[in-house]
mmCIF file of the N, C-alpha and C atoms, coordinates in Angstrom:
data_MODEL
# 
_entry.id   MODEL 
# 
loop_
_atom_site.group_PDB 
_atom_site.id 
_atom_site.type_symbol 
_atom_site.label_atom_id 
_atom_site.label_alt_id 
_atom_site.label_comp_id 
_atom_site.label_asym_id 
_atom_site.label_entity_id 
_atom_site.label_seq_id 
_atom_site.pdbx_PDB_ins_code 
_atom_site.Cartn_x 
_atom_site.Cartn_y 
_atom_site.Cartn_z 
_atom_site.occupancy 
_atom_site.B_iso_or_equiv 
_atom_site.pdbx_formal_charge 
_atom_site.auth_seq_id 
_atom_site.auth_comp_id 
_atom_site.auth_asym_id 
_atom_site.auth_atom_id 
_atom_site.pdbx_PDB_model_num 
ATOM 1   N N  . MET A 1 1  ? -71.441 -28.226 -36.790 1.00 0.00 ? 1  MET A N  1 
ATOM 2   C CA . MET A 1 1  ? -71.011 -27.632 -35.510 1.00 0.00 ? 1  MET A CA 1 
ATOM 3   C C  . MET A 1 1  ? -72.164 -26.848 -34.864 1.00 0.00 ? 1  MET A C  1 
ATOM 4   N N  . ARG A 1 2  ? -73.008 -26.227 -35.742 1.00 0.00 ? 2  ARG A N  1 
ATOM 5   C CA . ARG A 1 2  ? -74.122 -25.467 -35.189 1.00 0.00 ? 2  ARG A CA 1 
ATOM 6   C C  . ARG A 1 2  ? -75.078 -26.399 -34.447 1.00 0.00 ? 2  ARG A C  1 
ATOM 7   N N  . LEU A 1 3  ? -75.281 -27.587 -35.008 1.00 0.00 ? 3  LEU A N  1 
ATOM 8   C CA . LEU A 1 3  ? -76.171 -28.556 -34.382 1.00 0.00 ? 3  LEU A CA 1 
ATOM 9   C C  . LEU A 1 3  ? -75.645 -28.959 -33.011 1.00 0.00 ? 3  LEU A C  1 
ATOM 10  N N  . LEU A 1 4  ? -74.318 -29.156 -32.933 1.00 0.00 ? 4  LEU A N  1 
ATOM 11  C CA . LEU A 1 4  ? -73.709 -29.539 -31.660 1.00 0.00 ? 4  LEU A CA 1 
ATOM 12  C C  . LEU A 1 4  ? -73.897 -28.433 -30.627 1.00 0.00 ? 4  LEU A C  1 
ATOM 13  N N  . ARG A 1 5  ? -73.716 -27.168 -31.075 1.00 0.00 ? 5  ARG A N  1 
ATOM 14  C CA . ARG A 1 5  ? -73.871 -26.045 -30.156 1.00 0.00 ? 5  ARG A CA 1 
ATOM 15  C C  . ARG A 1 5  ? -75.314 -25.959 -29.673 1.00 0.00 ? 5  ARG A C  1 
ATOM 16  N N  . GLU A 1 6  ? -76.270 -26.175 -30.587 1.00 0.00 ? 6  GLU A N  1 
ATOM 17  C CA . GLU A 1 6  ? -77.682 -26.103 -30.204 1.00 0.00 ? 6  GLU A CA 1 
ATOM 18  C C  . GLU A 1 6  ? -78.031 -27.225 -29.231 1.00 0.00 ? 6  GLU A C  1 
ATOM 19  N N  . SER A 1 7  ? -77.455 -28.422 -29.454 1.00 0.00 ? 7  SER A N  1 
ATOM 20  C CA . SER A 1 7  ? -77.720 -29.530 -28.537 1.00 0.00 ? 7  SER A CA 1 
ATOM 21  C C  . SER A 1 7  ? -77.133 -29.235 -27.159 1.00 0.00 ? 7  SER A C  1 
ATOM 22  N N  . LYS A 1 8  ? -75.956 -28.586 -27.139 1.00 0.00 ? 8  LYS A N  1 
ATOM 23  C CA . LYS A 1 8  ? -75.356 -28.176 -25.860 1.00 0.00 ? 8  LYS A CA 1 
ATOM 24  C C  . LYS A 1 8  ? -76.299 -27.235 -25.127 1.00 0.00 ? 8  LYS A C  1 
ATOM 25  N N  . ARG A 1 9  ? -76.838 -26.253 -25.859 1.00 0.00 ? 9  ARG A N  1 
ATOM 26  C CA . ARG A 1 9  ? -77.717 -25.263 -25.240 1.00 0.00 ? 9  ARG A CA 1 
ATOM 27  C C  . ARG A 1 9  ? -78.960 -25.940 -24.683 1.00 0.00 ? 9  ARG A C  1 
ATOM 28  N N  . SER A 1 10 ? -79.536 -26.883 -25.458 1.00 0.00 ? 10 SER A N  1 
ATOM 29  C CA . SER A 1 10 ? -80.743 -27.565 -24.998 1.00 0.00 ? 10 SER A CA 1 
ATOM 30  C C  . SER A 1 10 ? -80.425 -28.441 -23.777 1.00 0.00 ? 10 SER A C  1 
ATOM 31  N N  . LEU A 1 11 ? -79.228 -29.053 -23.768 1.00 0.00 ? 11 LEU A N  1 
ATOM 32  C CA . LEU A 1 11 ? -78.828 -29.861 -22.609 1.00 0.00 ? 11 LEU A CA 1 
ATOM 33  C C  . LEU A 1 11 ? -78.730 -28.985 -21.369 1.00 0.00 ? 11 LEU A C  1 
ATOM 34  N N  . HIS A 1 12 ? -78.121 -27.800 -21.523 1.00 0.00 ? 12 HIS A N  1 
ATOM 35  C CA . HIS A 1 12 ? -77.996 -26.883 -20.379 1.00 0.00 ? 12 HIS A CA 1 
ATOM 36  C C  . HIS A 1 12 ? -79.376 -26.441 -19.921 1.00 0.00 ? 12 HIS A C  1 
ATOM 37  N N  . ARG A 1 13 ? -80.267 -26.209 -20.887 1.00 0.00 ? 13 ARG A N  1 
ATOM 38  C CA . ARG A 1 13 ? -81.602 -25.735 -20.546 1.00 0.00 ? 13 ARG A CA 1 
ATOM 39  C C  . ARG A 1 13 ? -82.360 -26.808 -19.765 1.00 0.00 ? 13 ARG A C  1 
ATOM 40  N N  . SER A 1 14 ? -82.149 -28.079 -20.138 1.00 0.00 ? 14 SER A N  1 
ATOM 41  C CA . SER A 1 14 ? -82.866 -29.166 -19.454 1.00 0.00 ? 14 SER A CA 1 
ATOM 42  C C  . SER A 1 14 ? -82.169 -29.578 -18.166 1.00 0.00 ? 14 SER A C  1 
ATOM 43  N N  . GLY A 1 15 ? -81.027 -28.947 -17.865 1.00 0.00 ? 15 GLY A N  1 
ATOM 44  C CA . GLY A 1 15 ? -80.355 -29.205 -16.601 1.00 0.00 ? 15 GLY A CA 1 
ATOM 45  C C  . GLY A 1 15 ? -79.369 -30.355 -16.665 1.00 0.00 ? 15 GLY A C  1 
ATOM 46  N N  . LEU A 1 16 ? -79.221 -30.980 -17.829 1.00 0.00 ? 16 LEU A N  1 
ATOM 47  C CA . LEU A 1 16 ? -78.266 -32.088 -17.950 1.00 0.00 ? 16 LEU A CA 1 
ATOM 48  C C  . LEU A 1 16 ? -76.932 -31.528 -18.416 1.00 0.00 ? 16 LEU A C  1 
ATOM 49  N N  . ILE A 1 17 ? -76.187 -30.963 -17.460 1.00 0.00 ? 17 ILE A N  1 
ATOM 50  C CA . ILE A 1 17 ? -74.911 -30.335 -17.809 1.00 0.00 ? 17 ILE A CA 1 
ATOM 51  C C  . ILE A 1 17 ? -73.811 -31.380 -17.767 1.00 0.00 ? 17 ILE A C  1 
ATOM 52  N N  . LEU A 1 18 ? -73.241 -31.692 -18.942 1.00 0.00 ? 18 LEU A N  1 
ATOM 53  C CA . LEU A 1 18 ? -72.179 -32.696 -19.014 1.00 0.00 ? 18 LEU A CA 1 
ATOM 54  C C  . LEU A 1 18 ? -70.837 -32.055 -18.718 1.00 0.00 ? 18 LEU A C  1 
ATOM 55  N N  . ALA A 1 19 ? -69.829 -32.902 -18.461 1.00 0.00 ? 19 ALA A N  1 
ATOM 56  C CA . ALA A 1 19 ? -68.487 -32.396 -18.212 1.00 0.00 ? 19 ALA A CA 1 
ATOM 57  C C  . ALA A 1 19 ? -67.864 -31.903 -19.515 1.00 0.00 ? 19 ALA A C  1 
ATOM 58  N N  . ASP A 1 20 ? -66.910 -30.969 -19.413 1.00 0.00 ? 20 ASP A N  1 
ATOM 59  C CA . ASP A 1 20 ? -66.256 -30.422 -20.598 1.00 0.00 ? 20 ASP A CA 1 
ATOM 60  C C  . ASP A 1 20 ? -65.518 -31.511 -21.370 1.00 0.00 ? 20 ASP A C  1 
ATOM 61  N N  . SER A 1 21 ? -65.031 -32.512 -20.664 1.00 0.00 ? 21 SER A N  1 
ATOM 62  C CA . SER A 1 21 ? -64.286 -33.592 -21.320 1.00 0.00 ? 21 SER A CA 1 
ATOM 63  C C  . SER A 1 21 ? -65.180 -34.338 -22.301 1.00 0.00 ? 21 SER A C  1 
ATOM 64  N N  . SER A 1 22 ? -66.437 -34.568 -21.932 1.00 0.00 ? 22 SER A N  1 
ATOM 65  C CA . SER A 1 22 ? -67.348 -35.279 -22.832 1.00 0.00 ? 22 SER A CA 1 
ATOM 66  C C  . SER A 1 22 ? -67.693 -34.399 -24.029 1.00 0.00 ? 22 SER A C  1 
ATOM 67  N N  . TYR A 1 23 ? -67.770 -33.080 -23.813 1.00 0.00 ? 23 TYR A N  1 
ATOM 68  C CA . TYR A 1 23 ? -67.995 -32.167 -24.932 1.00 0.00 ? 23 TYR A CA 1 
ATOM 69  C C  . TYR A 1 23 ? -66.825 -32.237 -25.912 1.00 0.00 ? 23 TYR A C  1 
ATOM 70  N N  . GLN A 1 24 ? -65.600 -32.268 -25.369 1.00 0.00 ? 24 GLN A N  1 
ATOM 71  C CA . GLN A 1 24 ? -64.420 -32.362 -26.226 1.00 0.00 ? 24 GLN A CA 1 
ATOM 72  C C  . GLN A 1 24 ? -64.444 -33.673 -27.006 1.00 0.00 ? 24 GLN A C  1 
ATOM 73  N N  . GLY A 1 25 ? -64.898 -34.744 -26.359 1.00 0.00 ? 25 GLY A N  1 
ATOM 74  C CA . GLY A 1 25 ? -65.008 -36.033 -27.031 1.00 0.00 ? 25 GLY A CA 1 
ATOM 75  C C  . GLY A 1 25 ? -66.002 -35.964 -28.182 1.00 0.00 ? 25 GLY A C  1 
ATOM 76  N N  . LEU A 1 26 ? -67.132 -35.276 -27.945 1.00 0.00 ? 26 LEU A N  1 
ATOM 77  C CA . LEU A 1 26 ? -68.134 -35.118 -29.004 1.00 0.00 ? 26 LEU A CA 1 
ATOM 78  C C  . LEU A 1 26 ? -67.550 -34.327 -30.164 1.00 0.00 ? 26 LEU A C  1 
ATOM 79  N N  . ASP A 1 27 ? -66.839 -33.235 -29.851 1.00 0.00 ? 27 ASP A N  1 
ATOM 80  C CA . ASP A 1 27 ? -66.224 -32.422 -30.896 1.00 0.00 ? 27 ASP A CA 1 
ATOM 81  C C  . ASP A 1 27 ? -65.242 -33.249 -31.710 1.00 0.00 ? 27 ASP A C  1 
ATOM 82  N N  . LYS A 1 28 ? -64.462 -34.094 -31.034 1.00 0.00 ? 28 LYS A N  1 
ATOM 83  C CA . LYS A 1 28 ? -63.464 -34.925 -31.722 1.00 0.00 ? 28 LYS A CA 1 
ATOM 84  C C  . LYS A 1 28 ? -64.156 -35.911 -32.648 1.00 0.00 ? 28 LYS A C  1 
ATOM 85  N N  . ILE A 1 29 ? -65.264 -36.506 -32.170 1.00 0.00 ? 29 ILE A N  1 
ATOM 86  C CA . ILE A 1 29 ? -66.002 -37.482 -32.985 1.00 0.00 ? 29 ILE A CA 1 
ATOM 87  C C  . ILE A 1 29 ? -66.595 -36.791 -34.214 1.00 0.00 ? 29 ILE A C  1 
ATOM 88  N N  . CYS A 1 30 ? -67.183 -35.615 -34.008 1.00 0.00 ? 30 CYS A N  1 
ATOM 89  C CA . CYS A 1 30 ? -67.759 -34.876 -35.140 1.00 0.00 ? 30 CYS A CA 1 
ATOM 90  C C  . CYS A 1 30 ? -66.670 -34.495 -36.135 1.00 0.00 ? 30 CYS A C  1 
ATOM 91  N N  . PHE A 1 31 ? -65.507 -34.086 -35.618 1.00 0.00 ? 31 PHE A N  1 
ATOM 92  C CA . PHE A 1 31 ? -64.388 -33.691 -36.468 1.00 0.00 ? 31 PHE A CA 1 
ATOM 93  C C  . PHE A 1 31 ? -63.934 -34.872 -37.315 1.00 0.00 ? 31 PHE A C  1 
ATOM 94  N N  . GLN A 1 32 ? -63.767 -36.031 -36.683 1.00 0.00 ? 32 GLN A N  1 
ATOM 95  C CA . GLN A 1 32 ? -63.322 -37.228 -37.404 1.00 0.00 ? 32 GLN A CA 1 
ATOM 96  C C  . GLN A 1 32 ? -64.364 -37.656 -38.429 1.00 0.00 ? 32 GLN A C  1 
ATOM 97  N N  . ALA A 1 33 ? -65.635 -37.630 -38.059 1.00 0.00 ? 33 ALA A N  1 
ATOM 98  C CA . ALA A 1 33 ? -66.698 -38.049 -38.975 1.00 0.00 ? 33 ALA A CA 1 
ATOM 99  C C  . ALA A 1 33 ? -66.760 -37.116 -40.183 1.00 0.00 ? 33 ALA A C  1 
ATOM 100 N N  . LYS A 1 34 ? -66.561 -35.812 -39.933 1.00 0.00 ? 34 LYS A N  1 
ATOM 101 C CA . LYS A 1 34 ? -66.607 -34.836 -41.018 1.00 0.00 ? 34 LYS A CA 1 
ATOM 102 C C  . LYS A 1 34 ? -65.491 -35.104 -42.021 1.00 0.00 ? 34 LYS A C  1 
ATOM 103 N N  . HIS A 1 35 ? -64.296 -35.380 -41.497 1.00 0.00 ? 35 HIS A N  1 
ATOM 104 C CA . HIS A 1 35 ? -63.156 -35.619 -42.391 1.00 0.00 ? 35 HIS A CA 1 
ATOM 105 C C  . HIS A 1 35 ? -63.278 -36.974 -43.087 1.00 0.00 ? 35 HIS A C  1 
ATOM 106 N N  . ARG A 1 36 ? -63.888 -37.938 -42.409 1.00 0.00 ? 36 ARG A N  1 
ATOM 107 C CA . ARG A 1 36 ? -64.038 -39.255 -43.011 1.00 0.00 ? 36 ARG A CA 1 
ATOM 108 C C  . ARG A 1 36 ? -65.052 -39.207 -44.142 1.00 0.00 ? 36 ARG A C  1 
ATOM 109 N N  . SER A 1 37 ? -66.075 -38.354 -44.014 1.00 0.00 ? 37 SER A N  1 
ATOM 110 C CA . SER A 1 37 ? -67.121 -38.273 -45.032 1.00 0.00 ? 37 SER A CA 1 
ATOM 111 C C  . SER A 1 37 ? -66.761 -37.278 -46.137 1.00 0.00 ? 37 SER A C  1 
ATOM 112 N N  . ASN A 1 38 ? -65.585 -36.661 -46.019 1.00 0.00 ? 38 ASN A N  1 
ATOM 113 C CA . ASN A 1 38 ? -65.151 -35.705 -47.041 1.00 0.00 ? 38 ASN A CA 1 
ATOM 114 C C  . ASN A 1 38 ? -64.677 -36.468 -48.278 1.00 0.00 ? 38 ASN A C  1 
ATOM 115 N N  . PRO A 1 39 ? -65.388 -36.351 -49.422 1.00 0.00 ? 39 PRO A N  1 
ATOM 116 C CA . PRO A 1 39 ? -65.043 -37.136 -50.612 1.00 0.00 ? 39 PRO A CA 1 
ATOM 117 C C  . PRO A 1 39 ? -63.663 -36.800 -51.182 1.00 0.00 ? 39 PRO A C  1 
ATOM 118 N N  . ALA A 1 40 ? -63.280 -35.528 -51.133 1.00 0.00 ? 40 ALA A N  1 
ATOM 119 C CA . ALA A 1 40 ? -61.978 -35.109 -51.672 1.00 0.00 ? 40 ALA A CA 1 
ATOM 120 C C  . ALA A 1 40 ? -60.847 -35.809 -50.913 1.00 0.00 ? 40 ALA A C  1 
ATOM 121 N N  . ARG A 1 41 ? -61.017 -35.933 -49.592 1.00 0.00 ? 41 ARG A N  1 
ATOM 122 C CA . ARG A 1 41 ? -59.986 -36.571 -48.770 1.00 0.00 ? 41 ARG A CA 1 
ATOM 123 C C  . ARG A 1 41 ? -59.988 -38.089 -49.005 1.00 0.00 ? 41 ARG A C  1 
ATOM 124 N N  . ARG A 1 42 ? -61.187 -38.649 -49.269 1.00 0.00 ? 42 ARG A N  1 
ATOM 125 C CA . ARG A 1 42 ? -61.291 -40.091 -49.441 1.00 0.00 ? 42 ARG A CA 1 
ATOM 126 C C  . ARG A 1 42 ? -60.649 -40.518 -50.764 1.00 0.00 ? 42 ARG A C  1 
ATOM 127 N N  . ASN A 1 43 ? -60.737 -39.665 -51.784 1.00 0.00 ? 43 ASN A N  1 
ATOM 128 C CA . ASN A 1 43 ? -60.189 -40.006 -53.097 1.00 0.00 ? 43 ASN A CA 1 
ATOM 129 C C  . ASN A 1 43 ? -58.673 -39.986 -53.107 1.00 0.00 ? 43 ASN A C  1 
ATOM 130 N N  . ARG A 1 44 ? -58.069 -39.315 -52.140 1.00 0.00 ? 44 ARG A N  1 
ATOM 131 C CA . ARG A 1 44 ? -56.614 -39.182 -52.147 1.00 0.00 ? 44 ARG A CA 1 
ATOM 132 C C  . ARG A 1 44 ? -55.897 -40.486 -51.885 1.00 0.00 ? 44 ARG A C  1 
# 
């Protein structure tokens, strides 16, 4: 999540301000990827 926040900050700094909806989409993708790569959840 820290990486995502830092990328957001760098995007704002470079002037490429995306819509909040795309940010929410990124958060959802990161959330799903995190849970998919969780070994404890995969073993269940």
